[in-house]
N, CA, C and O atoms as a GROMACS GRO file, in nm:
protein
  336
    1MET      N    1   0.900   6.808  16.649
    1MET     CA    2   0.832   6.778  16.773
    1MET      C    3   0.893   6.642  16.810
    1MET      O    4   0.920   6.547  16.738
    2THR      N    5   0.906   6.659  16.949
    2THR     CA    6   0.950   6.535  17.048
    2THR      C    7   0.838   6.489  17.132
    2THR      O    8   0.738   6.560  17.145
    3PHE      N    9   0.847   6.380  17.186
    3PHE     CA   10   0.765   6.331  17.280
    3PHE      C   11   0.726   6.416  17.380
    3PHE      O   12   0.610   6.417  17.420
    4ALA      N   13   0.826   6.500  17.432
    4ALA     CA   14   0.822   6.592  17.562
    4ALA      C   15   0.725   6.705  17.498
    4ALA      O   16   0.661   6.770  17.580
    5ASP      N   17   0.711   6.730  17.393
    5ASP     CA   18   0.613   6.848  17.323
    5ASP      C   19   0.471   6.819  17.346
    5ASP      O   20   0.391   6.912  17.350
    6LEU      N   21   0.429   6.682  17.363
    6LEU     CA   22   0.313   6.639  17.365
    6LEU      C   23   0.236   6.712  17.489
    6LEU      O   24   0.283   6.705  17.603
    7LEU      N   25   0.119   6.782  17.461
    7LEU     CA   26   0.052   6.827  17.563
    7LEU      C   27  -0.041   6.715  17.638
    7LEU      O   28  -0.081   6.616  17.577
    8ALA      N   29  -0.066   6.738  17.754
    8ALA     CA   30  -0.167   6.643  17.836
    8ALA      C   31  -0.298   6.661  17.768
    8ALA      O   32  -0.357   6.759  17.722
    9GLY      N   33  -0.321   6.542  17.777
    9GLY     CA   34  -0.477   6.515  17.707
    9GLY      C   35  -0.473   6.479  17.561
    9GLY      O   36  -0.575   6.438  17.505
   10GLU      N   37  -0.353   6.493  17.492
   10GLU     CA   38  -0.347   6.469  17.350
   10GLU      C   39  -0.368   6.334  17.331
   10GLU      O   40  -0.305   6.266  17.412
   11ALA      N   41  -0.451   6.256  17.234
   11ALA     CA   42  -0.454   6.113  17.202
   11ALA      C   43  -0.344   6.106  17.105
   11ALA      O   44  -0.327   6.190  17.017
   12ILE      N   45  -0.269   6.003  17.124
   12ILE     CA   46  -0.179   5.957  17.026
   12ILE      C   47  -0.165   5.807  16.991
   12ILE      O   48  -0.182   5.725  17.082
   13PHE      N   49  -0.138   5.769  16.878
   13PHE     CA   50  -0.115   5.648  16.834
   13PHE      C   51  -0.006   5.602  16.816
   13PHE      O   52   0.070   5.656  16.735
   14LEU      N   53   0.034   5.483  16.890
   14LEU     CA   54   0.164   5.445  16.904
   14LEU      C   55   0.178   5.328  16.784
   14LEU      O   56   0.092   5.246  16.754
   15ASP      N   57   0.301   5.341  16.726
   15ASP     CA   58   0.342   5.217  16.637
   15ASP      C   59   0.437   5.136  16.700
   15ASP      O   60   0.492   5.171  16.804
   16ALA      N   61   0.460   5.021  16.637
   16ALA     CA   62   0.525   4.896  16.707
   16ALA      C   63   0.674   4.950  16.760
   16ALA      O   64   0.723   4.907  16.864
   17ASN      N   65   0.735   5.043  16.681
   17ASN     CA   66   0.875   5.072  16.729
   17ASN      C   67   0.905   5.130  16.851
   17ASN      O   68   1.008   5.112  16.916
   18THR      N   69   0.798   5.213  16.886
   18THR     CA   70   0.805   5.294  17.017
   18THR      C   71   0.786   5.177  17.131
   18THR      O   72   0.849   5.185  17.236
   19LEU      N   73   0.708   5.084  17.108
   19LEU     CA   74   0.696   4.968  17.207
   19LEU      C   75   0.820   4.877  17.218
   19LEU      O   76   0.861   4.828  17.323
   20VAL      N   77   0.881   4.860  17.086
   20VAL     CA   78   1.005   4.770  17.106
   20VAL      C   79   1.136   4.856  17.157
   20VAL      O   80   1.232   4.801  17.211
   21TYR      N   81   1.130   4.974  17.138
   21TYR     CA   82   1.240   5.079  17.198
   21TYR      C   83   1.244   5.056  17.338
   21TYR      O   84   1.345   5.043  17.407
   22HIS      N   85   1.100   5.052  17.383
   22HIS     CA   86   1.102   5.055  17.532
   22HIS      C   87   1.133   4.930  17.587
   22HIS      O   88   1.217   4.926  17.677
   23PHE      N   89   1.066   4.807  17.539
   23PHE     CA   90   1.089   4.678  17.598
   23PHE      C   91   1.246   4.635  17.565
   23PHE      O   92   1.298   4.551  17.638
   24VAL      N   93   1.306   4.679  17.478
   24VAL     CA   94   1.443   4.614  17.462
   24VAL      C   95   1.560   4.717  17.525
   24VAL      O   96   1.682   4.698  17.521
   25SER      N   97   1.489   4.833  17.587
   25SER     CA   98   1.578   4.926  17.634
   25SER      C   99   1.680   4.975  17.548
   25SER      O  100   1.796   4.970  17.588
   26ASP      N  101   1.655   5.021  17.441
   26ASP     CA  102   1.738   5.070  17.330
   26ASP      C  103   1.817   5.184  17.392
   26ASP      O  104   1.766   5.273  17.460
   27PRO      N  105   1.945   5.175  17.364
   27PRO     CA  106   2.019   5.280  17.430
   27PRO      C  107   2.010   5.418  17.365
   27PRO      O  108   2.053   5.513  17.430
   28LEU      N  109   1.951   5.442  17.228
   28LEU     CA  110   1.938   5.566  17.192
   28LEU      C  111   1.799   5.613  17.191
   28LEU      O  112   1.778   5.734  17.189
   29TYR      N  113   1.702   5.529  17.191
   29TYR     CA  114   1.555   5.585  17.204
   29TYR      C  115   1.477   5.535  17.314
   29TYR      O  116   1.368   5.586  17.342
   30GLY      N  117   1.533   5.426  17.387
   30GLY     CA  118   1.463   5.356  17.486
   30GLY      C  119   1.403   5.465  17.603
   30GLY      O  120   1.287   5.465  17.646
   31ALA      N  121   1.486   5.536  17.634
   31ALA     CA  122   1.437   5.652  17.724
   31ALA      C  123   1.334   5.706  17.709
   31ALA      O  124   1.242   5.691  17.789
   32ALA      N  125   1.323   5.790  17.587
   32ALA     CA  126   1.226   5.860  17.538
   32ALA      C  127   1.089   5.790  17.523
   32ALA      O  128   0.983   5.841  17.558
   33CYS      N  129   1.101   5.671  17.468
   33CYS     CA  130   0.976   5.562  17.454
   33CYS      C  131   0.941   5.538  17.593
   33CYS      O  132   0.823   5.548  17.625
   34SER      N  133   1.038   5.503  17.690
   34SER     CA  134   0.969   5.470  17.835
   34SER      C  135   0.906   5.562  17.904
   34SER      O  136   0.803   5.541  17.969
   35GLN      N  137   0.974   5.687  17.892
   35GLN     CA  138   0.880   5.822  17.943
   35GLN      C  139   0.769   5.845  17.870
   35GLN      O  140   0.676   5.891  17.936
   36LEU      N  141   0.750   5.828  17.747
   36LEU     CA  142   0.629   5.838  17.678
   36LEU      C  143   0.525   5.744  17.750
   36LEU      O  144   0.423   5.787  17.805
   37LEU      N  145   0.560   5.616  17.746
   37LEU     CA  146   0.457   5.507  17.780
   37LEU      C  147   0.425   5.548  17.952
   37LEU      O  148   0.316   5.529  18.007
   38HIS      N  149   0.533   5.598  18.012
   38HIS     CA  150   0.497   5.636  18.179
   38HIS      C  151   0.376   5.732  18.163
   38HIS      O  152   0.270   5.706  18.220
   39ARG      N  153   0.389   5.831  18.092
   39ARG     CA  154   0.303   5.935  18.076
   39ARG      C  155   0.164   5.867  18.038
   39ARG      O  156   0.063   5.898  18.101
   40ILE      N  157   0.158   5.777  17.938
   40ILE     CA  158   0.026   5.715  17.902
   40ILE      C  159  -0.036   5.621  18.018
   40ILE      O  160  -0.156   5.600  18.032
   41GLU      N  161   0.060   5.572  18.092
   41GLU     CA  162   0.028   5.492  18.209
   41GLU      C  163  -0.030   5.570  18.304
   41GLU      O  164  -0.133   5.531  18.359
   42ASN      N  165   0.028   5.692  18.338
   42ASN     CA  166  -0.044   5.776  18.438
   42ASN      C  167  -0.164   5.846  18.393
   42ASN      O  168  -0.227   5.923  18.467
   43GLN      N  169  -0.194   5.821  18.280
   43GLN     CA  170  -0.331   5.859  18.216
   43GLN      C  171  -0.313   6.028  18.175
   43GLN      O  172  -0.406   6.108  18.165
   44GLU      N  173  -0.187   6.054  18.157
   44GLU     CA  174  -0.150   6.203  18.138
   44GLU      C  175  -0.185   6.219  17.972
   44GLU      O  176  -0.228   6.324  17.923
   45LEU      N  177  -0.161   6.114  17.908
   45LEU     CA  178  -0.193   6.114  17.735
   45LEU      C  179  -0.263   5.998  17.712
   45LEU      O  180  -0.210   5.895  17.754
   46PRO      N  181  -0.383   5.986  17.648
   46PRO     CA  182  -0.459   5.872  17.604
   46PRO      C  183  -0.375   5.801  17.485
   46PRO      O  184  -0.360   5.859  17.378
   47GLY      N  185  -0.324   5.680  17.507
   47GLY     CA  186  -0.237   5.603  17.402
   47GLY      C  187  -0.326   5.516  17.316
   47GLY      O  188  -0.406   5.448  17.381
   48LEU      N  189  -0.330   5.506  17.216
   48LEU     CA  190  -0.400   5.428  17.114
   48LEU      C  191  -0.312   5.338  17.032
   48LEU      O  192  -0.203   5.384  16.998
   49THR      N  193  -0.343   5.220  16.996
   49THR     CA  194  -0.263   5.122  16.911
   49THR      C  195  -0.360   5.013  16.865
   49THR      O  196  -0.481   5.035  16.873
   50SER      N  197  -0.318   4.907  16.822
   50SER     CA  198  -0.407   4.826  16.750
   50SER      C  199  -0.335   4.673  16.781
   50SER      O  200  -0.224   4.658  16.833
   51THR      N  201  -0.410   4.582  16.742
   51THR     CA  202  -0.370   4.436  16.792
   51THR      C  203  -0.243   4.414  16.685
   51THR      O  204  -0.139   4.358  16.720
   52LYS      N  205  -0.260   4.455  16.579
   52LYS     CA  206  -0.136   4.430  16.468
   52LYS      C  207  -0.030   4.486  16.497
   52LYS      O  208   0.077   4.429  16.477
   53ILE      N  209  -0.036   4.620  16.553
   53ILE     CA  210   0.083   4.688  16.611
   53ILE      C  211   0.166   4.604  16.732
   53ILE      O  212   0.287   4.585  16.740
   54LYS      N  213   0.044   4.552  16.839
   54LYS     CA  214   0.120   4.472  16.940
   54LYS      C  215   0.179   4.368  16.892
   54LYS      O  216   0.283   4.329  16.946
   55GLU      N  217   0.120   4.299  16.774
   55GLU     CA  218   0.179   4.162  16.742
   55GLU      C  219   0.325   4.204  16.675
   55GLU      O  220   0.425   4.138  16.702
   56CYS      N  221   0.330   4.316  16.587
   56CYS     CA  222   0.470   4.378  16.535
   56CYS      C  223   0.570   4.383  16.655
   56CYS      O  224   0.680   4.328  16.655
   57ALA      N  225   0.514   4.460  16.761
   57ALA     CA  226   0.602   4.486  16.849
   57ALA      C  227   0.678   4.358  16.909
   57ALA      O  228   0.800   4.345  16.920
   58TRP      N  229   0.575   4.264  16.946
   58TRP     CA  230   0.620   4.150  17.014
   58TRP      C  231   0.725   4.079  16.927
   58TRP      O  232   0.821   4.022  16.979
   59ARG      N  233   0.708   4.081  16.806
   59ARG     CA  234   0.776   3.999  16.712
   59ARG      C  235   0.948   4.091  16.696
   59ARG      O  236   1.055   4.035  16.676
   60GLY      N  237   0.930   4.213  16.710
   60GLY     CA  238   1.041   4.304  16.722
   60GLY      C  239   1.120   4.297  16.853
   60GLY      O  240   1.239   4.323  16.862
   61LYS      N  241   1.041   4.258  16.951
   61LYS     CA  242   1.115   4.241  17.079
   61LYS      C  243   1.187   4.125  17.064
   61LYS      O  244   1.307   4.130  17.092
   62LEU      N  245   1.135   4.008  17.022
   62LEU     CA  246   1.212   3.880  17.002
   62LEU      C  247   1.315   3.879  16.915
   62LEU      O  248   1.415   3.809  16.932
   63THR      N  249   1.296   3.967  16.802
   63THR     CA  250   1.430   3.967  16.709
   63THR      C  251   1.524   4.083  16.735
   63THR      O  252   1.640   4.078  16.691
   64ARG      N  253   1.480   4.190  16.806
   64ARG     CA  254   1.574   4.295  16.812
   64ARG      C  255   1.620   4.366  16.678
   64ARG      O  256   1.737   4.367  16.641
   65PRO      N  257   1.532   4.417  16.622
   65PRO     CA  258   1.550   4.478  16.484
   65PRO      C  259   1.681   4.584  16.497
   65PRO      O  260   1.717   4.631  16.606
   66PRO      N  261   1.750   4.617  16.361
   66PRO     CA  262   1.836   4.714  16.392
   66PRO      C  263   1.754   4.848  16.404
   66PRO      O  264   1.631   4.846  16.413
   67ARG      N  265   1.831   4.968  16.404
   67ARG     CA  266   1.773   5.093  16.432
   67ARG      C  267   1.662   5.110  16.328
   67ARG      O  268   1.674   5.088  16.208
   68ILE      N  269   1.560   5.149  16.387
   68ILE     CA  270   1.438   5.153  16.284
   68ILE      C  271   1.376   5.284  16.324
   68ILE      O  272   1.370   5.305  16.445
   69PHE      N  273   1.324   5.385  16.232
   69PHE     CA  274   1.264   5.504  16.272
   69PHE      C  275   1.118   5.481  16.367
   69PHE      O  276   1.042   5.390  16.332
   70PHE      N  277   1.093   5.541  16.451
   70PHE     CA  278   0.994   5.539  16.507
   70PHE      C  279   0.903   5.685  16.513
   70PHE      O  280   0.961   5.794  16.505
   71ARG      N  281   0.770   5.677  16.527
   71ARG     CA  282   0.683   5.786  16.520
   71ARG      C  283   0.568   5.753  16.598
   71ARG      O  284   0.531   5.637  16.617
   72VAL      N  285   0.495   5.881  16.654
   72VAL     CA  286   0.368   5.884  16.714
   72VAL      C  287   0.297   6.006  16.649
   72VAL      O  288   0.341   6.120  16.648
   73GLU      N  289   0.178   5.962  16.593
   73GLU     CA  290   0.092   6.070  16.529
   73GLU      C  291   0.013   6.135  16.651
   73GLU      O  292  -0.025   6.068  16.748
   74VAL      N  293  -0.008   6.260  16.640
   74VAL     CA  294  -0.085   6.342  16.723
   74VAL      C  295  -0.193   6.397  16.654
   74VAL      O  296  -0.159   6.442  16.545
   75VAL      N  297  -0.320   6.410  16.682
   75VAL     CA  298  -0.415   6.496  16.628
   75VAL      C  299  -0.451   6.604  16.709
   75VAL      O  300  -0.481   6.590  16.828
   76ARG      N  301  -0.450   6.719  16.647
   76ARG     CA  302  -0.472   6.864  16.729
   76ARG      C  303  -0.585   6.912  16.648
   76ARG      O  304  -0.561   6.973  16.544
   77GLY      N  305  -0.696   6.894  16.683
   77GLY     CA  306  -0.829   6.949  16.611
   77GLY      C  307  -0.804   6.870  16.474
   77GLY      O  308  -0.771   6.752  16.472
   78ASN      N  309  -0.821   6.938  16.373
   78ASN     CA  310  -0.816   6.865  16.228
   78ASN      C  311  -0.687   6.836  16.164
   78ASN      O  312  -0.675   6.771  16.060
   79ARG      N  313  -0.581   6.891  16.241
   79ARG     CA  314  -0.429   6.873  16.202
   79ARG      C  315  -0.356   6.736  16.264
   79ARG      O  316  -0.357   6.711  16.384
   80ARG      N  317  -0.298   6.660  16.171
   80ARG     CA  318  -0.220   6.564  16.229
   80ARG      C  319  -0.063   6.602  16.220
   80ARG      O  320  -0.012   6.660  16.123
   81GLN      N  321   0.014   6.556  16.348
   81GLN     CA  322   0.147   6.609  16.360
   81GLN      C  323   0.213   6.474  16.386
   81GLN      O  324   0.140   6.383  16.424
   82THR      N  325   0.341   6.451  16.370
   82THR     CA  326   0.400   6.330  16.395
   82THR      C  327   0.517   6.386  16.502
   82THR      O  328   0.573   6.496  16.490
   83ALA      N  329   0.535   6.309  16.585
   83ALA     CA  330   0.636   6.323  16.685
   83ALA      C  331   0.744   6.214  16.680
   83ALA      O  332   0.720   6.094  16.669
   84ARG      N  333   0.844   6.261  16.689
   84ARG     CA  334   0.964   6.141  16.665
   84ARG      C  335   1.062   6.159  16.786
   84ARG      O  336   1.161   6.086  16.796
   0.00000   0.00000   0.00000
């Protein structure tokens, strides 16, 4: 599953890496993360996160970590899926 596979209206939980890749314009993952955040901004997808995740993203933005894995969890009914 990729971010493009997410259906409109599906609530997703963003981890820090998705935000970091967007803000640092990562050459490999930045475009996909930016498109995902654009869909959330346009209210196509409800995006959820936490204060701790935002704090981790801010620290990651400042330190530009090496390539780290990112994921978004999607809940469809009673099933959880991970978008990468």
